[in-house]
C-alpha positions as CSV (number, residue, x, y, z in Angstrom):
1,M,29.0,0.7,21.7
2,P,27.0,-0.6,24.7
3,P,23.3,-1.2,24.1
4,Q,21.0,1.4,25.7
5,V,17.7,0.2,27.2
6,E,15.5,3.2,26.4
7,S,12.1,2.0,27.7
8,A,10.6,0.8,30.9
9,G,9.5,-2.8,30.8
10,V,12.5,-4.0,28.9
11,P,14.5,-6.5,30.9
12,P,18.2,-5.3,31.1
13,Q,19.3,-8.9,30.4
14,L,18.2,-8.4,26.8
15,A,21.1,-6.0,26.3
16,D,23.4,-9.0,26.6
17,L,21.9,-10.4,23.4
18,V,22.6,-7.3,21.3
19,L,25.7,-5.9,19.8
20,V,25.5,-2.2,18.7
21,I,27.8,-1.1,15.8
22,P,28.3,2.6,14.9
23,W,26.6,3.6,11.6
24,N,28.8,4.3,8.6
25,D,31.8,2.7,10.2
26,P,33.1,-0.2,7.9
27,A,36.0,-1.0,10.2
28,A,33.7,-1.4,13.2
29,I,31.5,-3.6,11.1
30,R,34.3,-5.9,10.0
31,Q,35.7,-6.1,13.5
32,A,32.4,-7.0,15.1
33,L,31.6,-9.7,12.5
34,R,35.1,-11.0,12.8
35,E,34.9,-11.3,16.6
36,H,31.3,-12.2,17.1
37,G,30.2,-13.6,13.7
38,D,29.6,-17.1,15.1
39,E,27.3,-15.7,17.8
40,L,25.1,-13.5,15.6
41,A,21.7,-14.6,14.1
42,A,21.1,-11.4,12.2
43,V,22.3,-7.9,11.4
44,I,19.5,-5.3,11.5
45,C,19.7,-1.7,10.3
46,E,17.8,1.1,8.7
47,P,19.3,1.3,5.2
48,V,18.8,5.0,5.5
49,N,18.9,6.2,9.1
50,Y,15.8,8.3,9.1
51,N,15.2,7.8,12.8
52,S,18.2,10.1,13.3
53,G,16.8,12.6,10.7
54,C,18.3,11.4,7.4
55,I,21.7,9.8,7.5
56,R,22.5,8.1,4.2
57,P,24.7,5.0,4.1
58,A,28.3,5.8,3.1
59,P,29.1,4.5,-0.4
60,G,29.7,0.8,-0.3
61,L,28.4,0.4,3.3
62,L,25.2,-1.7,2.4
63,E,27.2,-3.7,-0.1
64,L,29.7,-4.5,2.7
65,L,27.0,-5.6,5.1
66,R,25.5,-7.8,2.4
67,A,28.8,-9.5,1.5
68,E,29.9,-10.0,5.1
69,T,26.7,-11.4,6.4
70,A,26.2,-13.7,3.3
71,Q,29.8,-15.0,3.8
72,R,29.0,-15.9,7.4
73,G,25.5,-17.2,7.0
74,I,24.0,-14.3,9.0
75,L,20.7,-12.9,8.0
76,L,20.6,-9.3,6.9
77,I,17.4,-7.4,7.9
78,F,16.5,-4.0,6.6
79,D,14.1,-1.9,8.8
80,E,12.3,0.0,6.0
81,V,9.4,1.2,8.1
82,L,10.5,4.8,7.4
83,S,12.4,4.3,4.1
84,S,10.0,2.1,2.2
85,F,8.4,3.9,-0.8
86,R,10.1,7.2,0.1
87,M,12.6,7.2,-2.8
88,A,11.6,4.2,-4.9
89,A,8.8,1.8,-5.3
90,G,11.1,-0.9,-3.9
91,G,12.4,1.3,-1.1
92,A,16.0,1.8,-0.1
93,Q,16.9,-1.7,-1.2
94,E,15.8,-0.9,-4.8
95,Y,17.4,2.6,-4.7
96,Y,20.8,1.2,-3.5
97,K,20.5,-2.1,-5.3
98,V,21.2,-4.2,-2.2
99,T,18.7,-7.0,-1.3
100,P,18.4,-8.1,2.3
101,D,17.1,-11.5,3.5
102,L,14.2,-10.0,5.4
103,C,12.7,-6.5,5.7
104,T,9.9,-4.7,7.5
105,L,7.5,-2.2,5.8
106,A,4.9,0.0,7.3
107,K,3.4,3.5,7.3
108,A,3.5,4.3,3.6
109,V,2.6,0.8,2.4
110,A,-1.1,1.4,2.9
111,N,-1.0,5.2,2.5
112,G,-1.6,5.8,6.2
113,L,-4.0,2.9,7.0
114,P,-2.8,0.6,9.7
115,L,-0.8,-2.1,8.0
116,A,2.7,-3.5,8.6
117,V,4.6,-6.1,6.6
118,V,7.4,-8.6,7.2
119,A,8.8,-9.6,3.8
120,G,11.7,-11.7,2.7
121,K,13.2,-14.5,0.7
122,R,11.0,-17.6,0.4
123,E,13.5,-19.8,2.3
124,F,13.2,-17.7,5.4
125,M,9.5,-16.8,5.2
126,R,8.7,-20.5,5.1
127,V,9.7,-20.7,8.7
128,L,6.5,-18.9,9.7
129,S,3.3,-20.7,10.4
130,P,1.3,-22.3,8.8
131,L,4.3,-23.7,6.8
132,G,6.9,-23.6,9.5
133,P,7.3,-23.8,13.3
134,A,7.4,-20.1,14.1
135,A,4.0,-18.8,15.3
136,H,2.9,-15.6,13.6
137,S,-0.6,-14.3,13.9
138,G,-2.7,-11.4,15.0
139,T,-6.3,-10.4,15.3
140,Y,-6.1,-8.0,12.4
141,S,-3.4,-9.8,10.3
142,G,-4.3,-9.5,6.7
143,H,-7.2,-7.2,7.4
144,L,-9.0,-6.8,4.0
145,F,-9.6,-3.1,4.3
146,A,-5.9,-2.3,4.9
147,V,-4.7,-4.8,2.3
148,L,-7.0,-3.2,-0.4
149,A,-5.7,0.2,0.5
150,A,-2.1,-1.1,0.2
151,L,-2.8,-2.5,-3.3
152,A,-4.4,0.8,-4.4
153,S,-1.5,2.7,-3.0
154,L,1.1,0.5,-4.7
155,R,-0.7,1.0,-8.0
156,E,-0.4,4.8,-7.7
157,I,3.3,4.5,-6.7
158,A,4.0,2.5,-9.8
159,Q,2.6,5.1,-12.1
160,P,5.2,6.7,-14.6
161,G,6.7,9.9,-13.3
162,F,5.6,9.3,-9.6
163,Y,9.1,9.6,-8.2
164,Y,10.1,12.3,-10.6
165,R,7.6,14.6,-8.9
166,I,8.7,13.4,-5.4
167,F,12.3,14.2,-6.1
168,A,11.5,17.5,-7.7
169,N,9.5,18.6,-4.7
170,A,12.2,17.3,-2.4
171,E,14.8,19.4,-4.1
172,R,12.6,22.5,-4.0
173,L,11.8,22.0,-0.3
174,Y,15.2,21.1,1.1
175,G,17.0,23.7,-1.0
176,G,14.4,26.3,0.1
177,L,14.8,25.5,3.8
178,T,18.6,25.6,3.5
179,A,18.4,29.0,1.8
180,L,16.0,30.3,4.5
181,F,18.2,29.2,7.4
182,A,21.2,30.9,5.7
183,K,19.1,34.1,5.1
184,H,18.1,34.4,8.8
185,G,21.4,33.3,10.2
186,V,20.1,30.1,11.8
187,P,22.7,27.4,12.1
188,A,21.0,24.3,10.8
189,R,21.6,21.5,8.2
190,V,18.9,19.9,6.1
191,Q,19.5,16.4,4.9
192,G,16.9,14.4,2.9
193,L,16.4,11.7,0.4
194,G,13.1,11.3,-1.4
195,A,10.1,12.3,0.6
196,R,11.7,12.2,4.1
197,F,14.3,14.5,5.7
198,G,15.9,15.7,8.9
199,I,16.9,19.1,10.2
200,Y,19.9,19.3,12.5
201,F,19.8,22.6,14.4
202,G,23.1,23.9,15.7
203,V,24.9,21.7,13.2
204,T,26.2,22.9,9.8
205,H,28.5,20.1,8.7
206,E,27.3,16.9,7.1
207,V,25.8,14.4,9.6
208,T,27.1,10.9,8.9
209,A,26.5,9.2,12.3
210,Y,24.2,9.3,15.3
211,Q,27.0,10.9,17.3
212,D,26.8,13.9,15.0
213,A,23.1,14.0,15.3
214,A,23.3,13.9,19.1
215,Q,25.0,17.4,19.0
216,I,21.8,19.2,17.9
217,D,20.6,22.3,19.6
218,G,17.3,21.0,21.0
219,E,16.2,24.4,22.3
220,L,16.6,26.1,18.9
221,G,14.8,23.3,17.2
222,Y,11.9,23.5,19.6
223,R,11.5,27.2,19.1
224,F,11.5,26.7,15.3
225,I,8.9,23.9,15.5
226,R,6.7,26.0,17.7
227,A,6.9,29.1,15.4
228,C,6.1,27.0,12.4
229,F,3.2,25.3,14.2
230,E,1.7,28.7,15.0
231,R,1.7,29.3,11.2
232,G,0.1,26.1,10.2
233,V,3.2,24.1,9.3
234,Y,3.7,20.9,11.3
235,F,7.2,19.4,11.8
236,H,7.4,16.0,13.6
237,N,8.9,16.5,17.0
238,Y,9.8,14.5,20.1
239,G,10.5,17.6,22.3
240,K,13.7,19.4,23.1
241,L,15.9,16.4,23.8
242,A,15.4,14.2,20.8
243,L,15.6,14.6,17.0
244,G,12.5,14.4,14.8
245,H,12.2,13.3,11.2
246,H,10.0,14.9,8.7
247,G,8.4,14.3,5.4
248,F,5.9,15.3,2.7
249,S,3.6,13.2,0.5
250,A,2.7,12.8,-3.1
251,A,-0.4,14.8,-2.5
252,H,1.7,17.9,-1.9
253,T,2.0,20.2,-4.9
254,T,4.7,22.7,-6.0
255,A,2.3,25.4,-4.7
256,D,2.1,23.6,-1.3
257,I,5.9,23.6,-1.1
258,D,6.1,27.3,-1.9
259,E,3.4,28.1,0.6
260,T,5.2,26.1,3.2
261,L,8.5,27.9,2.6
262,D,6.7,31.3,2.8
263,R,5.3,30.4,6.2
264,V,8.7,29.1,7.4
265,D,10.2,32.4,6.3
266,D,7.7,34.2,8.4
267,A,8.4,31.8,11.4
268,L,12.1,32.5,11.2
269,K,11.5,36.3,11.1
270,A,9.4,36.0,14.2
271,M,12.1,33.9,16.0
272,K,14.7,36.5,15.2
273,G,12.4,39.3,16.5
274,R,11.8,37.5,19.8
275,S,15.5,36.9,20.4
276,E,16.4,40.6,19.9
């Protein structure tokens, strides 16, 4: 797949340094590593593709990436900005029992305060200054307020039963949304894992790759999000042309989930009435 430069200010020459492999395609992974393995410094992926809603890795996919990169001396990097802490205290790498060489964490790590983390095995982290030759610094790096918030957040996440409640609310919300879409005749598929999920409007089969997610009905999704917003329910949205990803927090109760579903029900009724 050819790399796509999606933002102004990115030199097109950078596309020559990137090889894009389709998600959930073991054959393409093996071929790419076989043909370009001696050129690659690292393989980077979201272990759960939340940026495309919620596309889980196929069984054995992460294990394949780990084995193939380790065999060739290529770093495996997990982008866990969206997946960290959503389904386990150790993120997707704990949930799937696959450990990368490096990973990125953000968002949930400090419970909403501005903090991002690069973490990894000691042998690779030692390359960063002050121990190694790679410069890494920032005005607010290690800011005490955000670090203390992260420590407090991690203590809460580690409490017994924390993820039991997350998964219970997830099942209630995702099952409830699926039932409401069926009730109102709205073609949509809900896919989630832990506290984050995606809704694919105009799609009813399982979404296993970005190519499936790209087939969404953006206009239908936009109408749904507007109707919900008018009733006090916010779904993350990039507009009509791009897919959003959504989530809830540990602060949400069962009553909150039920109230949300009631408001979504009302939003879907209103959508149906406007279309008639």
